[in-house]
C-alpha positions, 0 to 999 in steps of 0.5 A: 499500499502507498503512503498517500500522505508521504506522496502528497508531502513530497509533492508539496515540497517540490511545489515549494521548491519550484516556486521559491527556488526555481521560479522566484521571479513568478509574482504572487499577483500573476499566480493569483491571476492565472491560478487563483492562488499564490504563495500566501494562499498556500501559507494560509492552507498550511496554517489552517491544516496545522490548526485542524490537527491542533497545532497552533501556528500564526500567519507569519510562521506559516509564511515562513514555512512556505517561503523558506524564509521570513516573508519580509526577506522574500518580499524584499528579494523577490517581490516587485511592485504590481504593474497597472496591467497586473492589477487590472488583470487581477481585478478582471480575474476576481470579477470572472471567478469571484 
């Protein structure tokens, strides 16, 4: 029998590596426009999963787990200001899927 949890955990770790090490250039706003979620969403889901099993975790702790460093550090190193085009696309995506 396959350990589904171990497989899911490995896939999650690979997703985080891909987003944070291989493609830190992909901006959260672009992820939100195209996929409807971003690194911050992953951190929220991680925190909620922890709370579901009785592990206390705040937003910053969850973000540090997802980003692999304090969020402020990642933001300073990788996050760019959203362009007017990105903001318009984000608004349109929200309206389509809201």
